[in-house]
N, C-alpha and C positions, 0 to 999 in steps of 0.2 A: 246389825255391825257383825263382821265376824269375828268369831270366837276365838280369843286368843289364848295361848299359853305360854307359862311362865316359864322362865324369864321373858320380862317383858323390853322390848328393846327401845332406847329414843325413836328411832324412825324406822320404817319398812314400810314395802311397797304393799298394794291391793289387788293382786290378780283375780280375776274372775273369767268365768267360761265365755264371755264374749271375746276376754282379749287372747285366749288359748283359740280358738276357733280362728280370729283373725290371724294368728302367725300360723297355725295349720294349714290354714288356705292358702297362703305364700310359700310354704314348704310345698306343696302339690302341683304350684303353678312352674311357671318357666325361669321366674326372675329370683333368685336369691339377694341379689344386690347391684345396684348402679340400675335399676329397674323403675318402673311408674311409681310405687310406693314412696321412694323419696321425697320426687316432686311435691306428690299429694299431701305429703305431711307438712311439707314445706308452706305451702299455699292455705294449708288447715290452719298453721300457728301465724300465718301472717293476716289471715282473716281474723283470727281470735283477737291479736292484738292491735290491729289497722296497720301494718308495717308494708311498705311497699315491695319489700325482698326481703326473703329469709335466705341462708344458708346452713345446710346442719352437717354435725361432725361426729366423729367415732364417740367425742367426748367434750364433756365442758371445757378442760384444759384446751384440747385441740381447738375448740372454738373461741377461746381467749387469743390463744397464737394467733390463728387466722384473720380474728379482728385487729390485733395489734399490727400484724404484718401489712393489713391492708391500710391501716392509719399512718404508714410511713416508719413504723419504729426500726430503728437501725444500729449498728455500732455507734455509741455514744451517745444516745438519747436519753432520755428520762425518763420513767414512768411512775405516777405519784399514785399513792393508793394507800390503802388503809393497813395497818398492823393486826387486827383486827380481821383475818378473814383465812381459808384455805390457802398455802402456800401457792397452790397455783396463780393465783391471781399475780402475784410478783414474778413467780416463775416464768411465764410465758411472755412476760417481756426481758428476761434473763437469757433466754432463748436465743433472741434476737440481737444480743448485745447490749441491751439498756440497760443504765443504772436505776436498781428501783430505789423510790424516795417514797419514805414514808409522812404520812400526816396522822397525830393523834387522833383520837375519836373523840365525841363530845358526849359529855354524860348522861345528857338527857336521852338521848336517840341510839347510843351505841356505834352508829355509824360516824363515818369521816367527820373530823369537825370541820365545816365548811369556812370557819373564819379562820382558820389556820391555812389554809391552802395558798393563800396568795403568798405567804411566808417563806413556802417550799417552791414555787414558781423559779425558773433558770430559762436563759436563753435556749438551755438543750432541752427543755419539757417537750414531748412530741404526745404525751397521752396522760390524761386526767381519769383513773379508772375507781369510781366510786361502788363500794359493796353495800348493797343492801342486806345487810346483816340480819338474818333470820327471819328475814321477809317482809321488814318495816321498809319502807319507798323511801331513801335516801332524799333530802331536800334538792331537787335538780336547779331551779329558776340561778341559784347564785353560782352554781358550778357550772352552769352553762356562761353565764357572764363571764365568770373568769377566764374559761375557755375561750372565747372568743375575743376576749382583751388581749390574750396572748397567743392567739393562733396556734390552741392545742384542739386535739378531738378528744371526745369525751366518750369511752367506751365504760357503759354501765354493768358491772357485775351484777347480774340478777338471779344467778344461780338458785339462791332461795327466794325470788321473789315473782314465779308465775302466777299469774292470777292476783297479784296486788292492784291496787288502784293508787294512783295520785292525781289529786285534783282533778278528779272524775274522769281521769283519763288512764286508761291501762298501762301497766310498766310495759314499754317496748316500741316507744316511738320516740320519747324528749331526749334520747342520747344520741349522739352520732351512731353509735353502734350498741346495741343491747345483749349481753349473752343469758341466756337460760339453759340450764344441766336438766338431763333427765337418769341422773343415778338413782338407783333403786329407792333412797331415803326422801327424794325430792317429791314435788308434787304429783307428778305425771313420771312415767319411768319407760325407756326404752332397753332397759338392761343397763349400758353404757350409752352414752350420747348427750350432744350439744347443740345450742341453735343459735343463730347471729341473726338479728333483727336489724333493719336499717332502711332508711330512706332514699341511699346514697346508691346509685346503679354502679358508679365506678367499684366503690367498696365490696358491692355485691359480685362482680366479675371478680374480683382479685381473688376475694376469698373461695369462691369456686375453683381457681385455677390452684389455688395454694394449696386447697385439699385433696388433691387428685395431680400430686407430683410436678405441678408447674404448667400441667399439661393444658393447651388450647386445642379445641377442636371446631368451634363455630366458625364458618368461613369467614363471617365477617370480621374478626378476630386475627386473621394468619396472616403473616407477611405476605406469603405467597400460596396455592393451591394445587397440588399436584394431582389430585382425585377424591374421591368420596371416604377414601383411607386415611386420607393424612392428616396428621397432626402436629404439633408444634410444642417442646418444651421451651416455654419462654422464660420461666422463673424457677429456681429452686424451690419445690416444693415439698410436701409430703404425702404419704396414704394415710390421710385422715376421714376416708368416706366412711358414710354410715351404710349400713344395708337396709337391703328389702325388709329383712325379718324384723329387725328392730323398727323401723318405721310404720309396718304394720302395726306391732303392738303400740305405738305412740298414737298413732291416727284412732283405734280402741279406747285407750287410756282417755285422751283428748276431749272426748264425748263425755267421760266423770269428772272433767276437772273441777267445773263450777260445784260439784256437789261435794269433792273433796274438800276445796277450799273454804266451802262453808261450812262442812263438819269440824276444821281445823281450827275456823273461828268460832265454833259452839263450846269445842274443849278450852279453848283461852278463857272464855268467859268462866266456864267452871273453875279453873285454876285462879281467875281473876278473884272470883267471888271468896272462895276459900282461904285464900293466901292475904288477902285485903288488909285485915288487921294485923298482921304478922310483924313484929318490929325486926325479925330476924332475917326477914326475907326480901328483896325491891323485884317487883313482876315487870315485865316487858313496859316501852313506853307505847302509851295508846295513840291510836291513830288520828290528827285532826279530822274536821270536817271536810267531806270530801276524798277521805283517803280509805284505802282497804287493807291492812296489813294481810300477807300471806301464811304467816305462823308455820314455816318451814319446821324452826325451832320455837320451841318455848324455854329461853333462858331467865334465869332468875339469879340474882346477887346476894349471897349469904352474907349476914353481917354479926358479927361477936360469937358464932360459930367456928367449929373446925370443918372446914370444905370437904379434906378427905376421908375424914371420920362418917360424915352424912353419907359422901359417896359410896364407900363401904359397907353401911349400914343396910343402905338401900340396895345394894348388890345382894348381901345376905339373903333378904325377904324377896328376891327375884325383879327386882326393878333395877333397870340397867341404863343410869344416865348417861350422861358424857358433858366434855367440857370443850368449849368451842371459844375462843382457839388460842393454843400456845400463841403469843404474838410473833409474827414470822419474823421480825429485826431480831428475836433471840433465839433462832436456830442456828444451829454450828455452823451451817452451810453460810448465812447472813453477817453472822459475828466475823467470821475469819476472813472470807473475801469483801465486805464493804465497812467493815469495822462499825457494827454496831454494837450497842452496850446497852445494860441493864440501867434504867433510868432515863432514857430517851425520850419512850415516848410513856409518861408516868400513868395516865388514864388507863391505856390501853391494858399496861402491867398491872394495874390495882384491879381493874376488871377482871382479867386472868384468875388473879388470885383468887378470887372469891366468886366467879362463874360456875354454874352447873346449867346442864339442858336435861329439861324434865322429859320424858316420855312425850312425841305428839307426833301422830298420824292418824288417817282419818278411820282404819278401821279398829281402832281403840273403843271399846263399848263403854258406856255410863259405866259398870262395874271397875273396867279397867282404871279410869279416871280419878274415882273415889280411891281405888287402892293406892294408887302413886298419891294423892291428897293427904290420905290417912298417913302413909309411910312417909313423906316428908313431915308431916306434921310431929308424927311420934319420935323421929329421929332428933329434930331440933329440942324437943323437950327433952330426950335424953341425954344430948348433950350438954346442956345447961345445966343438970342436976349435978 
């Protein structure tokens, strides 16, 4: 393990000399962007998850935006998702003129309540975007059935779930499109970055065009061809391209992914064992047989204690926890534009009021983990006195 210095963050990257050497090699080469590393990184992610196609973007948010666009989301459509997620899951649909529709979370999984999705479906629903909250793979079978029955596209927000396994299959192939994030606190990093995996060639082609100003260069995709210099802007796209520098880092990081996920699970087991008998704390849902939790986060739900006091107590001793997430529908923008109110999704709101995310990242030493455990237990005891 790396030797950590306090304050201990809730998450952080783990960069070593191999990663630095990989980036340095690109900096000394001919390509900094739009070069061979991008396609190599895409291929390696495809091989890892088992998808036919991958399209890399400059952020996870851009990747979601591209996936929704490829799914056909346009003005007046609806995108269904969970209120317990980062705002980007909903925002990416709003960028395209869609109306965000939220479904409350399941008390057991802390992911979208699949039994309530049908209630939210309408003739305007274009995309269902379940979120693998904290790295727990959402139950996909019923979501796919609902989507098929209603001619919807499933875009899985797996920003938290690279390396997760569902029914003995790696997350990344069961939805129509699956997005992974490479922000520094995620399982591997490219600095900023995201990727979408899919088995649908049309989706992949649309996303590649969308990330590059809507421009097509492949002669097979052009309306006409005036020569080797010729290109066509066929859609209104964006500059969402990732660089060779970022992808070189991603390729190097990907070689360590299994080790990183294994370590996250080891840390989670230590937390589980330490907190199992604590009546004031509920630990994350356990993975069913054939599943692997990716533990991007280790969220706990506090009961009978003051969450804010514990949060501040831990900060005072150098343990920087976080809260995930303020429900999206309670953000001022969503309240004012779409009329959402407190009480609309009570399970999510109650979860937010008592949740705290403990430090969880593979560079943590056992000593770091023990410090967190001791700090949490001591803080709860002091709060109860």
